N, CA, C and O of each residue as an XYZ file, in Angstrom:
956
protein
N     111.719   -204.216     93.731
C     110.496   -203.664     93.579
C     109.546   -204.501     93.061
O     108.363   -204.395     93.383
N     110.003   -205.437     92.182
C     109.353   -206.159     91.269
C     108.949   -207.363     92.073
O     107.872   -207.922     91.867
N     109.853   -207.792     93.040
C     109.327   -209.085     93.851
C     108.517   -208.464     95.097
O     107.512   -209.087     95.439
N     108.778   -207.562     95.646
C     108.157   -206.918     96.763
C     106.634   -206.407     96.539
O     105.674   -206.524     97.300
N     106.711   -205.801     95.255
C     105.095   -205.122     95.173
C     104.411   -206.661     95.067
O     103.681   -206.859     96.038
N     104.449   -207.477     94.398
C     103.136   -208.285     94.518
C     103.129   -209.007     95.873
O     102.054   -209.456     96.271
N     104.274   -209.162     96.642
C     104.304   -209.741     97.950
C     103.561   -208.631     99.043
O     102.897   -208.995    100.014
N     103.702   -207.855     98.839
C     103.072   -206.670     99.714
C     101.480   -206.553     99.555
O     100.677   -206.252    100.438
N     101.173   -206.925     97.958
C      99.749   -206.868     97.877
C      99.033   -208.030     98.405
O      97.971   -207.982     99.027
N      99.828   -209.270     98.049
C      99.223   -210.492     98.621
C      99.012   -210.623    100.085
O      98.032   -211.237    100.506
N     100.073   -209.958    101.061
C      99.725   -209.874    102.311
C      99.208   -208.921    103.064
O      99.151   -208.839    104.291
N      98.642   -207.835    101.808
C      97.779   -206.899    102.512
C      98.795   -205.801    103.300
O      98.396   -205.329    104.364
N      99.984   -205.440    102.818
C     100.589   -204.657    103.737
C     101.368   -203.605    102.992
O     102.381   -203.021    103.377
N     100.585   -203.441    101.634
C     100.840   -202.430    100.869
C     100.433   -200.952    101.386
O      99.325   -200.737    101.878
N     101.320   -200.056    101.251
C     100.691   -198.626    102.121
C     100.026   -197.977    101.250
O     100.662   -197.167    100.575
N      98.523   -198.135    100.997
C      97.870   -197.324     99.872
C      97.701   -195.695    100.277
O      97.718   -194.707     99.542
N      97.557   -195.788    101.520
C      97.456   -194.411    101.895
C      98.834   -193.220    101.469
O      98.873   -192.025    101.176
N      99.627   -194.079    101.598
C     101.241   -193.429    101.276
C     101.048   -193.210     99.605
O     101.242   -192.140     99.028
N     100.668   -194.339     99.034
C     100.478   -194.066     97.655
C      99.495   -192.765     97.152
O      99.764   -191.892     96.328
N      98.637   -192.901     97.709
C      97.474   -191.570     97.357
C      98.112   -190.549     97.688
O      98.185   -189.641     96.859
N      98.652   -190.421     98.774
C      99.124   -189.104     99.250
C     100.668   -188.549     98.483
O     100.988   -187.385     98.724
N     101.256   -189.083     97.906
C     102.402   -189.191     96.880
C     101.885   -188.883     95.447
O     102.490   -188.116     94.698
N     100.897   -189.430     95.152
C     100.152   -189.230     93.738
C      99.639   -187.937     93.658
O      99.712   -187.313     92.600
N      98.999   -187.346     94.909
C      98.170   -186.376     94.910
C      99.308   -184.889     95.072
O      99.004   -183.780     94.633
N     100.535   -185.184     95.746
C     101.063   -184.264     95.612
C     102.068   -184.102     94.222
O     102.606   -183.040     93.910
N     102.184   -185.237     93.549
C     102.725   -185.264     92.375
C     102.044   -184.376     91.406
O     102.571   -183.487     90.736
N     100.999   -184.680     91.420
C      99.862   -183.923     90.570
C      99.835   -182.430     90.994
O      99.496   -181.635     90.117
N     100.063   -182.073     91.890
C      99.674   -180.802     92.459
C     101.039   -179.945     91.902
O     100.893   -178.783     91.524
N     102.549   -180.686     91.876
C     103.383   -179.889     91.658
C     103.944   -179.822     90.330
O     104.733   -179.004     89.856
N     103.272   -181.056     89.705
C     103.768   -181.013     88.298
C     102.786   -180.792     87.075
O     103.120   -180.790     85.890
N     101.453   -180.595     87.609
C     100.703   -180.335     86.357
C     100.812   -178.859     85.452
O     100.875   -178.763     84.226
N     100.814   -177.678     86.539
C     101.207   -176.435     86.117
C     102.474   -176.383     85.318
O     102.450   -176.004     84.147
N     103.509   -176.730     85.877
C     104.707   -176.572     85.137
C     104.343   -177.288     83.908
O     104.421   -176.596     82.893
N     103.985   -178.438     83.757
C     103.854   -179.473     82.472
C     102.992   -178.546     81.453
O     103.408   -178.423     80.301
N     101.783   -177.884     81.861
C     100.976   -177.078     81.003
C     101.718   -175.746     80.517
O     101.566   -175.255     79.398
N     102.583   -175.208     81.572
C     103.508   -174.233     81.018
C     104.447   -174.393     79.907
O     104.782   -173.518     79.109
N     104.840   -175.639     79.948
C     105.814   -176.108     78.715
C     105.128   -176.738     77.729
O     105.754   -176.829     76.673
N     103.862   -177.275     77.746
C     103.304   -177.825     76.588
C     102.757   -176.928     75.729
O     102.923   -177.104     74.522
N     102.090   -175.934     76.154
C     101.548   -174.851     75.151
C     102.417   -174.055     74.667
O     101.931   -173.632     73.619
N     103.373   -173.632     74.821
C     104.470   -172.698     74.181
C     105.302   -173.797     73.139
O     105.765   -173.365     72.083
N     105.440   -175.097     73.475
C     105.979   -176.168     72.989
C     105.086   -176.147     71.487
O     105.503   -175.807     70.380
N     103.944   -176.553     71.810
C     102.833   -176.902     70.534
C     102.865   -175.491     69.669
O     102.681   -175.618     68.459
N     103.072   -174.219     70.160
C     103.232   -172.897     69.139
C     104.254   -173.277     68.035
O     104.075   -173.340     66.818
N     105.494   -173.541     68.849
C     106.704   -173.595     68.075
C     106.573   -174.773     67.258
O     107.150   -174.642     66.179
N     106.082   -175.726     67.400
C     105.897   -177.143     66.629
C     105.139   -176.964     65.568
O     105.427   -177.459     64.478
N     103.996   -176.172     65.791
C     103.012   -175.970     64.830
C     103.821   -174.712     63.679
O     103.828   -174.789     62.450
N     104.278   -173.910     64.297
C     105.250   -172.941     63.294
C     106.067   -173.854     62.366
O     105.913   -173.908     61.146
N     106.994   -174.598     63.114
C     108.203   -175.245     62.556
C     107.443   -176.072     61.523
O     107.683   -175.820     60.343
N     106.598   -176.982     61.799
C     106.036   -178.108     60.899
C     105.415   -177.335     59.642
O     105.378   -177.589     58.438
N     105.033   -176.482     60.285
C     104.083   -176.016     58.818
C     105.016   -175.039     58.077
O     104.388   -174.546     57.140
N     106.078   -174.647     58.130
C     107.052   -174.131     57.333
C     107.602   -175.275     56.511
O     107.560   -175.185     55.284
N     108.154   -176.424     57.139
C     108.742   -177.655     56.489
C     107.702   -177.868     55.713
O     107.950   -177.837     54.507
N     106.278   -178.138     56.122
C     105.399   -178.664     55.026
C     105.101   -177.877     53.834
O     104.644   -178.383     52.809
N     105.397   -176.474     53.991
C     104.920   -175.936     52.735
C     106.302   -175.899     51.809
O     106.257   -175.501     50.645
N     107.326   -176.276     52.329
C     108.909   -175.953     51.686
C     108.847   -177.463     51.047
O     109.732   -177.703     50.225
N     108.100   -178.292     51.271
C     108.136   -179.949     50.768
C     106.801   -179.677     49.793
O     106.658   -180.297     48.739
N     106.129   -178.978     50.124
C     104.832   -179.417     49.128
C     103.810   -180.241     49.924
O     102.866   -180.760     49.328
N     103.972   -180.386     51.317
C     103.059   -181.345     51.986
C     102.113   -180.628     52.985
O     101.922   -180.955     54.156
N     101.515   -179.522     52.266
C     100.690   -178.931     53.489
C      99.863   -179.566     54.112
O      99.706   -179.402     55.322
N      99.143   -180.453     53.372
C      98.041   -181.235     53.683
C      98.155   -182.300     54.736
O      97.189   -182.885     55.225
N      99.627   -182.538     55.097
C      99.858   -183.203     55.993
C     100.398   -182.812     57.252
O     101.031   -183.528     58.027
N     100.048   -181.440     57.404
C     100.745   -180.712     58.654
C     100.214   -181.067     59.870
O     100.931   -180.957     60.865
N      98.549   -181.669     60.023
C      98.170   -181.976     61.146
C      98.651   -183.258     61.673
O      98.887   -183.445     62.866
N      98.803   -184.216     60.661
C      99.355   -185.479     61.097
C     101.003   -185.228     61.591
O     101.474   -185.821     62.562
N     101.647   -184.428     60.907
C     103.138   -184.272     61.419
C     102.966   -183.560     62.987
O     103.648   -183.927     63.944
N     102.045   -182.597     63.053
C     102.063   -181.962     64.288
C     101.626   -183.002     65.517
O     102.085   -182.873     66.652
N     100.769   -183.951     65.185
C      99.670   -184.680     66.205
C     101.072   -185.874     66.765
O     101.384   -186.127     67.929
N     101.668   -186.398     65.546
C     102.452   -187.545     65.563
C     103.506   -187.108     66.449
O     103.830   -187.819     67.400
N     104.095   -185.955     66.213
C     105.259   -185.235     66.995
C     104.920   -185.247     68.543
O     105.652   -185.739     69.402
N     103.986   -184.777     68.717
C     103.125   -184.525     69.963
C     103.035   -185.943     71.017
O     103.341   -186.130     72.194
N     102.547   -186.666     70.111
C     101.979   -188.276     70.438
C     103.182   -188.802     70.758
O     103.450   -188.942     71.951
N     103.926   -189.107     69.961
C     105.100   -190.409     70.039
C     106.365   -189.608     70.991
O     106.919   -190.203     71.916
N     106.688   -188.290     70.637
C     107.736   -187.792     71.327
C     107.505   -186.927     72.323
O     107.839   -187.154     73.486
N     106.822   -185.706     71.874
C     107.001   -184.468     72.786
C     106.089   -184.647     74.198
O     106.508   -184.268     75.292
N     104.918   -185.216     74.016
C     104.217   -185.554     75.392
C     104.766   -186.435     76.322
O     104.438   -186.183     77.482
N     105.521   -187.417     76.160
C     106.166   -188.295     77.101
C     107.431   -187.804     77.456
O     107.899   -188.280     78.490
N     108.327   -186.689     76.654
C     109.293   -186.091     77.143
C     109.198   -184.970     78.155
O     109.959   -184.796     79.107
N     108.117   -184.209     77.800
C     107.635   -183.240     78.704
C     107.169   -183.596     79.839
O     107.485   -182.898     80.802
N     106.385   -184.645     80.035
C     106.274   -185.468     81.092
C     107.224   -186.082     81.931
O     107.123   -186.277     83.143
N     108.101   -186.352     81.222
C     109.140   -187.341     82.003
C     110.286   -186.072     82.493
O     110.922   -186.201     83.540
N     110.436   -184.947     81.667
C     111.451   -183.929     82.377
C     110.594   -183.216     83.315
O     111.312   -182.518     84.031
N     109.231   -183.085     83.645
C     108.556   -182.449     84.675
C     108.714   -183.174     85.676
O     108.976   -182.631     86.749
N     108.579   -184.801     85.575
C     108.818   -185.910     86.788
C     109.889   -185.819     87.162
O     109.962   -185.979     88.381
N     111.124   -185.562     86.514
C     112.525   -185.746     86.854
C     112.842   -184.415     87.577
O     113.396   -184.312     88.671
N     112.396   -183.408     86.780
C     112.922   -182.178     87.621
C     112.308   -181.664     88.786
O     112.984   -180.964     89.541
N     110.994   -181.936     89.067
C     109.949   -181.662     90.027
C     109.804   -182.414     91.148
O     110.114   -182.067     92.287
N     109.151   -183.836     90.686
C     108.963   -184.833     91.403
C     110.091   -185.539     92.025
O     110.405   -185.789     93.189
N     110.633   -185.794     90.791
C     112.048   -186.536     91.357
C     112.958   -185.904     92.238
O     113.548   -186.463     93.163
N     113.067   -184.396     91.822
C     114.043   -183.963     93.276
C     113.251   -183.668     94.250
O     113.897   -183.229     95.201
N     112.173   -183.709     94.434
C     111.372   -183.700     95.865
C     111.548   -185.142     96.903
O     111.792   -185.290     98.101
N     111.268   -186.146     95.675
C     111.584   -187.561     96.424
C     112.874   -187.765     96.740
O     113.031   -188.327     97.824
N     114.126   -187.413     95.973
C     115.389   -187.582     96.529
C     115.555   -186.582     97.403
O     116.285   -187.150     98.216
N     115.361   -185.226     97.922
C     115.555   -184.732     98.584
C     114.541   -184.958    100.056
O     115.007   -184.450    101.076
N     113.470   -185.542    100.157
C     112.874   -186.347    101.077
C     113.636   -187.601    101.892
O     113.927   -187.739    103.080
N     113.812   -188.381    100.811
C     114.496   -189.724    101.521
C     115.842   -189.139    101.586
O     116.423   -189.608    102.565
N     116.527   -188.354    100.979
C     118.004   -187.900    101.887
C     118.055   -187.240    102.982
O     119.098   -187.187    103.635
N     116.727   -186.518    103.425
C     116.780   -185.713    104.428
C     116.549   -186.865    105.532
O     117.343   -186.986    106.465
N     115.666   -187.528    105.418
C     115.127   -188.778    106.543
C     116.310   -189.551    106.557
O     116.526   -190.007    107.680
N     117.369   -189.940    105.492
C     118.354   -190.715    105.449
C     119.332   -190.278    106.566
O     119.776   -191.090    107.377
N     119.663   -188.908    106.577
C     120.707   -188.114    107.361
C     120.257   -187.941    108.842
O     121.039   -187.736    109.770
N     118.680   -188.064    108.975
C     118.007   -187.864    110.195
C     117.790   -189.278    110.905
O     117.097   -189.495    111.899
N     118.439   -190.063    110.267
C     118.318   -191.513    110.648
C     116.903   -192.253    111.063
O     116.679   -193.144    111.883
N     115.964   -191.461    110.087
C     114.454   -191.749    110.379
C     114.527   -193.207    109.563
O     113.708   -193.996    110.036
N     115.192   -193.683    108.615
C     115.157   -194.876    107.765
C     115.842   -195.500    108.288
O     115.660   -196.657    107.909
N     116.962   -195.414    109.346
C     117.656   -196.531    109.978
C     116.785   -197.336    110.691
O     116.606   -198.550    110.603
N     115.994   -196.081    111.781
C     115.094   -196.443    112.835
C     113.975   -197.361    112.108
O     113.614   -198.339    112.762
N     113.499   -197.209    111.088
C     112.759   -198.096    110.235
C     113.262   -199.583    110.035
O     112.539   -200.577    110.076
N     114.560   -199.564    109.822
C     115.193   -200.752    109.589
C     115.248   -201.561    110.649
O     115.005   -202.768    110.677
N     115.660   -200.680    111.744
C     115.987   -201.299    113.157
C     114.475   -201.921    113.532
O     114.434   -203.113    113.835
N     113.397   -201.247    113.522
C     112.424   -201.932    113.440
C     111.678   -203.202    112.995
O     110.750   -203.855    113.472
N     112.521   -203.309    111.787
C     111.892   -204.553    111.038
C     110.949   -204.029    110.112
O     109.974   -204.676    109.730
N     111.218   -202.851    109.734
C     110.360   -202.363    108.659
C     110.958   -202.300    107.138
O     112.006   -201.699    106.906
N     110.246   -202.935    106.169
C     110.916   -202.792    104.795
C     110.950   -201.508    104.184
O     109.907   -200.987    103.790
N     112.106   -200.925    104.066
C     112.117   -199.391    103.589
C     111.679   -199.391    102.221
O     110.860   -198.525    101.914
N     112.151   -200.366    101.155
C     111.557   -200.269     99.994
C     110.013   -200.505     99.702
O     109.340   -199.834     98.919
N     109.576   -201.562    100.458
C     107.979   -201.694    100.722
C     107.419   -200.322    101.103
O     106.597   -199.799    100.351
N     107.839   -199.663    102.301
C     106.961   -198.647    102.846
C     107.008   -197.465    102.054
O     105.967   -196.898    101.725
N     108.554   -196.890    101.597
C     108.953   -195.762    101.158
C     108.760   -195.862     99.784
O     107.895   -195.256     99.152
N     109.807   -196.852     99.206
C     110.014   -196.472     97.943
C     109.118   -196.827     96.850
O     109.112   -196.135     95.831
N     108.291   -197.941     96.981
C     107.249   -198.539     95.977
C     106.117   -197.563     95.919
O     105.720   -197.180     94.818
N     105.553   -197.120     97.055
C     104.445   -196.336     96.958
C     104.657   -194.928     96.085
O     103.799   -194.421     95.363
N     106.051   -194.398     96.329
C     106.348   -193.391     95.190
C     106.745   -193.549     93.510
O     106.563   -192.815     92.539
N     107.406   -194.948     93.703
C     107.506   -195.332     92.048
C     106.240   -195.611     91.307
O     106.139   -195.546     90.082
N     105.049   -196.001     92.336
C     103.707   -196.475     91.575
C     103.249   -195.071     91.243
O     102.879   -194.827     90.095
N     103.251   -194.092     92.218
C     102.689   -192.891     92.077
C     103.093   -192.199     91.259
O     102.273   -191.461     90.713
N     104.450   -192.146     90.849
C     105.269   -191.299     89.907
C     104.715   -192.118     88.438
O     104.617   -191.412     87.434
N     104.413   -193.371     88.347
C     103.969   -194.053     87.161
C     102.834   -193.344     87.039
O     102.862   -192.492     86.151
N     101.511   -193.470     87.872
C     100.462   -193.083     87.577
C     100.242   -191.890     87.595
O      99.042   -191.671     87.430
N     100.999   -190.760     87.752
C     100.919   -189.615     87.574
C     101.270   -189.114     86.037
O     100.622   -188.256     85.438
N     102.481   -189.851     85.487
C     103.347   -189.853     84.379
C     102.005   -190.203     83.275
O     101.753   -189.323     82.451
N     101.399   -191.114     83.266
C     100.429   -191.703     82.508
C      99.313   -190.723     82.450
O      98.760   -190.552     81.363
N      98.955   -190.119     83.400
C      97.949   -188.965     83.513
C      98.363   -187.744     82.739
O      97.817   -187.109     81.837
N      99.511   -187.618     83.382
C     100.161   -185.887     82.704
C     100.224   -186.041     81.660
O      99.976   -185.038     80.990
N     100.629   -187.521     80.776
C     100.846   -187.750     79.425
C      99.547   -187.275     78.840
O      99.513   -186.476     77.904
N      98.596   -187.726     79.347
C      97.030   -187.375     78.474
C      96.878   -186.049     78.510
O      96.526   -185.427     77.508
N      97.125   -185.476     79.659
C      97.095   -183.879     79.730
C      97.682   -182.855     78.969
O      97.214   -181.824     78.486
N      98.957   -183.421     78.960
C     100.055   -182.746     77.974
C      99.979   -182.882     76.841
O     100.268   -181.925     76.121
N      99.570   -184.092     76.284
C      99.084   -184.489     74.730
C      97.949   -183.569     74.300
O      98.075   -182.878     73.289
N      96.779   -183.539     75.085
C      95.759   -182.818     74.849
C      96.109   -181.507     74.811
O      95.877   -181.032     73.699
N      96.560   -180.758     75.554
C      96.919   -179.144     75.111
C      97.687   -178.697     74.170
O      97.667   -177.708     73.438
N      98.544   -179.824     74.348
C      99.501   -179.691     72.965
C      98.830   -179.866     71.730
O      98.861   -178.889     70.981
N      98.229   -180.880     71.335
C      97.331   -180.997     70.059
C      96.475   -179.950     70.028
O      96.599   -179.375     68.947
N      95.607   -179.403     70.769
C      94.604   -178.426     70.708
C      95.496   -177.102     70.379
O      95.027   -176.283     69.588
N      96.758   -176.877     70.965
C      97.603   -175.795     70.684
C      97.944   -175.669     69.226
O      97.643   -174.672     68.569
N      98.516   -176.604     68.788
C      98.962   -177.048     67.252
C      97.879   -176.569     66.202
O      98.138   -175.879     65.216
N      96.483   -177.092     66.597
C      95.485   -177.012     65.737
C      94.971   -175.833     65.704
O      94.431   -175.434     64.672
N      95.060   -174.905     67.054
C      94.591   -173.348     67.188
C      95.600   -172.414     66.036
O      95.178   -171.690     65.134
N      97.173   -172.721     66.430
C      98.043   -172.238     65.666
C      97.603   -172.367     64.089
O      97.258   -171.445     63.349
N      97.692   -173.564     63.821
C      97.478   -173.788     62.322
C      96.612   -173.498     61.632
O      96.815   -173.359     60.426
N      95.190   -173.291     62.270
C      93.868   -173.032     61.721
C      94.242   -171.365     61.564
O      94.201   -170.830     60.456
N      94.613   -170.603     62.810
C      94.486   -169.272     62.870
C      95.465   -168.470     62.423
O      95.215   -167.390     61.887
N      96.616   -168.903     62.594
C      97.681   -168.186     62.093
C      98.198   -168.721     60.708
O      98.674   -167.865     59.962
N      98.169   -170.059     60.250
C      98.704   -170.457     58.969
C      97.419   -170.535     57.981
O      97.545   -170.710     56.770
N      96.428   -170.416     58.498
C      95.305   -170.643     57.819
C      94.877   -171.573     56.905
O      94.377   -171.483     55.784
N      95.278   -172.785     57.853
C      94.778   -173.985     57.362
C      93.165   -174.483     57.726
O      92.405   -174.120     58.623
N      92.987   -175.569     56.516
C      91.381   -175.815     56.903
C      91.492   -176.888     58.223
O      92.216   -177.860     58.438
N      90.614   -176.349     58.853
C      90.377   -177.319     60.329
C      90.081   -178.834     59.961
O      90.632   -179.788     60.511
N      89.124   -178.920     58.943
C      88.705   -180.294     58.361
C      89.913   -181.066     57.786
O      90.177   -182.244     58.025
N      90.677   -180.135     56.909
C      92.083   -180.886     56.550
C      92.792   -181.438     57.445
O      93.076   -182.632     57.536
N      93.170   -180.351     58.303
C      94.112   -180.775     59.515
C      93.629   -181.924     60.203
O      94.439   -182.845     60.307
N      92.282   -182.118     60.791
C      91.782   -183.502     61.348
C      91.740   -184.782     60.445
O      91.839   -185.939     60.854
N      91.532   -184.272     58.803
C      91.450   -185.456     58.445
C      92.927   -186.274     58.030
O      93.076   -187.468     57.769
N      93.883   -185.239     58.067
C      95.129   -185.796     58.040
C      95.635   -186.666     59.252
O      96.370   -187.652     59.313
N      95.006   -185.975     60.129
C      95.313   -186.730     61.550
C      94.935   -188.399     61.536
O      95.553   -189.426     61.816
N      93.624   -188.086     61.068
C      92.790   -189.448     61.108
C      93.263   -190.260     60.203
O      92.851   -191.405     60.388
N      94.139   -190.124     59.065
C      94.554   -190.809     57.848
C      95.920   -191.390     58.208
O      96.310   -192.380     57.589
N      96.690   -190.831     59.185
C      98.156   -191.251     59.238
C      98.179   -191.722     60.654
O      99.024   -192.602     60.814
N      97.495   -191.399     61.760
C      97.686   -191.473     63.055
C      97.214   -193.272     63.418
O      96.441   -193.739     62.581
N      97.539   -194.019     64.315
C      97.120   -195.261     64.513
C      96.988   -195.156     66.193
O      97.366   -194.222     66.900
N      96.380   -196.316     66.577
C      95.981   -196.552     67.892
C      97.341   -196.828     68.677
O      97.666   -196.344     69.761
N      98.003   -197.644     67.943
C      99.628   -197.928     68.313
C     100.437   -196.954     68.816
O     101.217   -197.075     69.760
N     100.130   -195.541     67.854
C     100.892   -194.413     68.607
C     100.752   -193.860     69.926
O     101.572   -193.215     70.580
N      99.245   -194.318     70.297
C      99.006   -193.742     71.676
C      99.410   -194.935     72.713
O      99.446   -194.831     73.940
N      99.692   -196.041     71.968
C      99.955   -197.062     73.164
C     101.519   -197.023     73.370
O     102.025   -197.428     74.416
N     102.215   -196.549     72.391
C     103.574   -196.027     72.101
C     103.810   -195.024     73.486
O     104.504   -195.440     74.414
N     103.172   -193.673     73.532
C     103.140   -192.517     74.325
C     102.831   -193.074     75.666
O     103.507   -192.691     76.621
N     101.610   -194.182     75.885
C     101.645   -194.403     77.270
C     102.670   -195.542     77.726
O     102.794   -195.721     78.938
N     103.197   -196.098     77.095
C     104.316   -196.918     77.361
C     105.287   -196.207     77.958
O     105.689   -196.335     79.114
N     105.735   -195.285     76.947
C     106.919   -194.258     77.347
C     106.933   -193.867     78.466
O     107.841   -194.157     79.245
N     105.567   -192.862     78.883
C     105.323   -192.249     79.993
C     105.175   -193.189     81.038
O     105.548   -192.695     82.102
N     104.675   -194.650     81.178
C     104.804   -195.408     82.281
C     106.390   -195.973     82.614
O     106.760   -196.120     83.779
N     107.059   -196.197     81.736
C     108.626   -196.518     81.729
C     109.250   -195.341     82.249
O     109.935   -195.450     83.266
N     109.089   -194.076     81.614
C     109.735   -192.765     82.203
C     109.403   -192.420     83.738
O     110.279   -191.807     84.347
N     108.330   -192.725     84.359
C     107.711   -192.481     85.607
C     108.529   -193.490     86.452
O     109.104   -193.023     87.435
N     108.670   -194.987     86.161
C     109.593   -195.778     86.804
C     110.853   -195.420     86.946
O     111.472   -195.577     87.998
N     111.421   -194.820     85.712
C     112.792   -194.463     85.979
C     113.036   -192.993     86.881
O     113.959   -192.734     87.653
N     112.169   -192.366     86.589
C     112.286   -190.977     87.396
C     112.290   -191.354     88.920
O     113.202   -191.014     89.673
N     111.234   -192.057     89.301
C     111.293   -192.083     90.833
C     112.454   -193.215     91.325
O     113.093   -193.149     92.375
N     112.557   -194.252     90.311
C     113.640   -195.325     90.729
C     114.954   -194.539     90.749
O     115.795   -195.128     91.428
N     115.294   -193.652     90.336
C     116.684   -193.030     90.498
C     116.861   -192.049     91.255
O     117.920   -191.890     91.863
N     115.612   -191.040     91.361
C     115.585   -190.307     92.746
C     115.494   -191.244     94.123
O     116.424   -191.211     94.928
N     114.669   -191.833     94.282
C     114.704   -192.896     95.566
C     116.376   -193.270     95.721
O     117.115   -192.868     96.619
N     116.695   -194.043     94.721
C     117.986   -194.649     94.988
C     119.179   -193.450     95.254
O     120.169   -193.788     95.902
N     119.104   -192.435     94.888
C     120.469   -191.262     95.200
C     119.906   -190.917     96.535
O     120.705   -190.671     97.439
N     118.375   -190.860     96.813
C     118.277   -190.348     98.227
C     118.290   -191.082     99.223
O     118.295   -190.608    100.359
N     118.297   -192.344     98.986
C     118.931   -193.603    100.051
C     120.017   -193.569    100.229
O     120.437   -194.043    101.284
N     120.826   -193.063     99.387
C     122.532   -193.397     99.573
C     122.676   -191.902     99.766
O     123.430   -191.554     98.858
N     122.367   -190.919    100.425
C     123.078   -189.896    100.847
C     124.263   -190.024    101.806
O     124.429   -191.051    102.462
N     124.906   -189.201    101.865
C     126.059   -189.148    102.430
C     126.546   -187.758    102.923
O     126.132   -186.779    102.302
N     127.461   -187.552    104.074
C     127.806   -186.234    104.241
C     127.220   -185.088    104.732
O     127.594   -183.915    104.694
N     125.711   -185.897    105.452
C     124.958   -184.434    105.652
C     124.345   -183.657    104.727
O     124.275   -184.140    103.597
N     123.883   -182.583    104.906
C     122.780   -181.453    104.258
C     123.358   -181.170    102.974
O     122.651   -180.909    102.000
N     124.981   -181.220    102.914
C     125.501   -180.616    101.493
C     125.218   -182.322    100.752
O     124.864   -182.222     99.578
N     125.304   -183.535    101.167
C     125.060   -184.657    100.596
C     124.091   -184.788    100.266
O     124.038   -185.690     99.430
N     122.912   -184.221    100.529
C     121.734   -184.038     99.971
C     121.642   -183.236     98.503
O     121.386   -183.585     97.350
N     121.913   -182.252     99.017
C     122.125   -180.986     97.463
C     122.797   -181.658     96.349
O     122.533   -181.531     95.153
N     123.898   -182.552     97.006
C     124.607   -182.983     95.528
C     123.729   -184.320     94.921
O     123.580   -184.600     93.731
N     123.165   -185.098     96.172
C     122.198   -186.311     95.629
C     121.100   -185.801     94.624
O     120.896   -186.372     93.553
N     120.330   -184.569     95.084
C     119.113   -184.029     93.856
C     119.858   -183.625     92.598
O     119.459   -184.020     91.503
N     120.843   -182.910     92.709
C     121.579   -182.838     91.610
C     121.711   -183.964     90.550
O     121.190   -184.092     89.442
N     122.616   -184.774     91.282
C     122.909   -185.904     90.537
C     121.807   -186.944     90.188
O     121.877   -187.883     89.395
N     120.703   -186.522     91.024
C     119.597   -187.593     90.270
C     118.937   -187.051     89.070
O     118.530   -187.721     88.121
N     118.854   -185.431     89.241
C     118.196   -184.875     87.878
C     118.744   -185.130     86.784
O     118.138   -185.323     85.730
N     120.399   -185.161     86.998
C     121.158   -185.460     85.555
C     121.065   -186.751     85.198
O     120.901   -187.096     84.027
N     121.170   -187.618     86.247
C     121.335   -188.899     85.772
C     119.784   -189.236     85.171
O     119.735   -189.922     84.150
N     118.810   -188.876     85.642
C     117.355   -188.937     84.957
C     117.338   -188.059     83.843
O     116.820   -188.665     82.905
N     117.614   -187.093     83.568
C     117.928   -186.866     81.992
C     118.346   -187.548     81.189
O     117.667   -187.963     80.250
N     119.881   -187.890     81.421
C     120.315   -188.841     80.811
C     119.770   -190.274     80.529
O     119.939   -190.744     79.404
N     119.283   -190.817     81.254
C     118.202   -192.137     81.392
C     117.021   -191.646     80.529
O     116.855   -192.360     79.540
N     116.431   -190.946     80.603
C     115.199   -190.804     80.129
C     115.536   -190.699     78.602
O     114.926   -191.577     77.992
N     116.376   -189.842     77.708
C     116.800   -189.596     76.615
C     117.181   -191.019     76.010
O     116.925   -191.403     74.869
N     117.796   -191.667     76.937
C     118.352   -193.095     76.092
C     117.308   -193.920     76.157
O     117.063   -194.562     75.136
N     116.516   -194.096     77.248
C     115.144   -194.797     77.158
C     114.563   -194.617     75.932
O     114.453   -195.467     75.048
N     114.043   -193.002     75.904
C     113.225   -193.009     75.042
C     113.822   -193.393     73.149
O     113.153   -193.739     72.175
N     115.108   -193.167     73.276
C     115.604   -193.528     71.933
C     115.379   -195.112     71.810
O     114.858   -195.532     70.777
N     115.758   -196.024     72.839
C     115.376   -197.284     72.840
C     114.131   -197.959     72.583
O     113.949   -198.927     71.845
N     113.179   -197.240     73.382
C     111.894   -197.467     73.261
C     111.187   -197.201     71.545
O     110.310   -197.828     70.950
N     112.005   -196.016     71.137
C     111.370   -195.458     69.921
C     111.983   -196.372     68.816
O     111.261   -196.563     67.838
N     113.265   -196.990     68.829
C     113.841   -197.777     67.846
C     113.109   -198.909     67.889
O     112.596   -199.297     66.839
N     112.931   -199.611     69.039
C     112.010   -200.945     69.094
C     110.684   -201.013     68.435
O     110.319   -201.953     67.729
N     109.810   -199.688     68.779
C     108.533   -199.455     67.904
C     109.067   -199.687     66.561
O     108.724   -200.631     65.850
N     109.987   -198.718     66.217
C     110.164   -198.615     64.763
C     110.454   -199.999     64.142
O     109.772   -200.238     63.146
N     111.239   -200.869     64.485
C     111.439   -202.351     64.118
C     110.021   -203.052     64.209
O     109.709   -203.690     63.204
N     109.377   -203.040     64.953
C     108.281   -203.810     65.581
C     107.028   -203.504     64.569
O     106.350   -204.288     63.904
N     106.974   -202.232     64.682
C     105.650   -201.576     63.883
C     105.882   -201.048     62.606
O     105.199   -201.506     61.689
N     106.708   -200.176     62.360
C     107.381   -199.537     61.229
C     106.890   -198.156     61.396
O     106.148   -197.767     62.299
N     107.323   -197.539     60.546
C     106.993   -196.010     60.476
C     108.045   -195.204     60.853
O     109.132   -195.709     61.136
N     107.818   -193.742     60.902
C     109.066   -192.864     61.461
C     109.410   -193.060     62.809
O     108.847   -194.073     63.223
N     110.124   -192.496     63.698
C     110.324   -192.501     64.570
C     109.543   -191.210     65.293
O     109.668   -191.011     66.501
C-alpha cells in the first residue's frame, strides 16, 4: 500500500469516488455506536477518578485526570474498537463475499490492481474516519466528565478547567491523533487481508470476520501499549 498509493496518485488512477463512498459509509455506521460508548464511559471515568482524587487529597486535579485519560487512552481506543467491530467486520465480509463470488479474481484477470482499487480506498477511509471519530468521542467524553464532576461531585467548573489547562499539553492531542490514525490503518488492513484470503465458501467468510475482529483487538491493544511507551520515553509524563 505504501508503494502503490503514491503511484496511483501520480498516475491519477486513485479511486477517489470509492474512497468518498467508503468514508461516508464508515461515518454512518460508526458514529452512533461510538457516542453510545463514550458517554457512559465518561460517566464511569468521572466517578472513579473523583473517588480516587478524594482518597489521595488531589481533588483539584480531577479535571486534568479525566481529560488526560480521555485524550491519551479512552478516545483512541473507543474509536479503534468501533472501527474494528463495525467497519472492520463490514470490510472483511464484503471482500470475503466478493472473493468467493470470484469478483476479485475477475478484476485480476482484467489487469486491475485489487490492492489499489479495493484495499487502499478502504484503508484511507478508515484512517480518515478514525481521526474524525476520535475528535467526536473526545469532545463528548470530556463534556460528560465535566458535567458529572460539576453536577454530581459538586466540583467547581472553573477549578476543573484550570487543572486541565495546567497539566494538559498540545503533545497529548498529537498523541491521540497519532494513535487514532495508526489504529485506523491497522483495523482496515487486517480486515482487508482476512477478507482477501477467504476460503471454503460462505462459512469461510464468517470465520474470516470473527478472526479479523479478534486479531484487530489484539493488534490494537499491542499498538496502543507500544505507542504509549514510546511517547512516555520521548516526551515524559504518565502513560
